[in-house]
C-alpha positions in Angstrom: 58.3 103.8 56.4 58.9 99.9 55.7 62.6 99.4 55.1 64.4 98.1 51.9 67.0 96.6 50.6 69.5 98.3 47.7 71.5 96.8 45.4 74.7 98.0 43.7 76.0 96.7 40.8 79.5 97.4 39.5 82.2 95.9 37.7 85.6 96.5 38.3 88.5 95.0 35.6 92.1 95.8 36.1 93.4 96.3 33.2 97.4 96.9 33.8 99.1 93.5 32.7 102.2 95.1 31.7 102.8 91.3 29.7 103.9 89.6 32.9 101.4 89.5 35.1 102.6 89.9 39.0 105.7 88.8 38.9 106.9 91.3 40.7 105.2 94.6 42.4 106.9 96.5 39.8 106.1 95.0 36.9 102.3 95.5 36.3 100.4 99.2 37.0 97.4 99.7 39.2 95.0 100.6 36.7 91.7 99.4 36.2 88.4 100.2 34.5 85.4 100.5 36.9 81.4 99.8 35.1 77.8 100.3 35.7 75.5 99.3 33.2 74.1 103.1 31.4 77.0 104.9 33.0 80.5 105.7 32.1 83.6 104.3 32.8 85.5 105.5 35.6 89.4 105.0 34.8 91.1 104.4 38.4 94.9 103.4 39.8 96.3 103.6 42.7 97.0 106.7 44.6 100.8 107.4 43.1 101.6 107.4 46.3 100.9 102.5 46.2 102.4 102.4 42.4 99.0 104.3 40.8 98.5 106.2 37.5 98.2 110.3 39.3 95.8 111.3 36.3 93.1 108.5 36.8 91.1 108.2 40.2 91.8 106.6 43.2 89.8 104.3 45.7 90.7 106.9 48.8 89.4 109.7 46.2 86.3 108.2 45.5 85.6 107.4 49.0 85.9 110.9 49.8 84.0 111.7 46.5 80.7 109.6 48.0 80.8 111.0 51.1 80.1 114.7 49.8 78.1 113.3 47.2 75.4 112.0 49.8 76.4 114.9 51.8 75.4 117.6 49.6 72.1 116.0 48.4 70.8 115.6 51.5 71.0 119.0 52.3 69.7 120.5 49.4 66.5 118.0 49.6 66.6 118.4 53.6 67.1 122.7 52.3 64.0 122.6 50.1 62.0 120.5 52.5 62.6 123.6 55.2 62.2 125.9 52.7 65.7 127.8 52.6 67.0 127.8 49.4 69.8 127.2 48.1 71.1 128.7 44.9 74.4 127.4 44.4 76.9 124.7 46.6 80.9 123.5 45.8 82.3 121.4 48.6 86.3 121.4 48.5 86.3 117.9 50.9 89.3 116.5 52.2 89.9 112.8 53.6 92.8 112.0 55.4 94.2 108.5 55.8 96.6 107.0 57.6 99.1 104.8 56.6 101.0 101.7 59.0 104.2 100.3 59.0 103.2 97.0 57.7 101.0 99.0 54.9 97.8 99.0 56.2 95.8 102.6 57.2 92.4 103.9 57.5 91.2 107.0 57.0 91.0 109.4 60.0 89.0 111.4 59.4 86.8 113.3 56.3 86.0 117.2 56.0 83.7 118.7 54.3 84.2 122.3 53.2 81.0 123.3 50.8 80.4 126.9 50.3 77.0 127.6 50.0 75.0 131.2 47.9 72.0 131.9 50.1 68.8 133.0 48.0 68.0 134.9 51.5 70.8 135.1 53.9 68.8 135.8 56.7 68.6 131.8 56.7 71.6 130.9 57.2 71.2 130.1 60.8 68.3 127.5 59.2 71.0 126.3 56.5 73.5 125.5 59.0 71.3 123.5 61.3 70.7 121.2 57.8 74.5 120.0 58.2 73.6 118.1 61.2 70.5 116.5 59.7 71.7 115.5 56.5 75.0 113.5 58.1 72.2 111.7 59.9 70.6 111.0 56.8 73.0 109.7 54.7 74.1 107.0 54.1 78.0 106.6 53.2 78.3 108.9 56.4 76.9 106.3 58.1 78.4 103.6 57.3 81.9 104.6 58.2 83.8 104.4 61.1 85.7 108.0 60.9 84.6 111.6 61.7 83.2 113.0 59.2 83.3 116.9 59.7 81.3 120.4 57.9 83.3 123.2 57.8 80.1 125.0 55.9 80.7 128.9 54.7 77.9 131.1 53.2 78.6 133.7 50.7 
């Protein structure tokens, strides 16, 4: 298979000018809108710890979501390819970010915790082996510089 470049275009629009712009750190809202052609808008903000709106998605949550989605989609495809029938999949993913004294920071890890229902419980070992393969294939996991762990349970 040959290599292909894929381009993803989104627009992020700050909507938090409360009248005086960024005159002071507390003078503006961190609210913004994330849009792409043909898709519903995502309303975003910063984490509440950084003066954000807790009712809106923040970039850190979206990072964890992207890792969870990518892993799930690869995992399901690989299970189908290997004859493992998954009938339900729910992930309670969690990311940990370290903040430094100067305000910078980075993710230190993400843990994916999928709860998976198999049509045939005897396929558990085969199903479990697909997680490593999914991690190796996931575009997002391959692009981050912190560990992504999988703690799967099977029902």
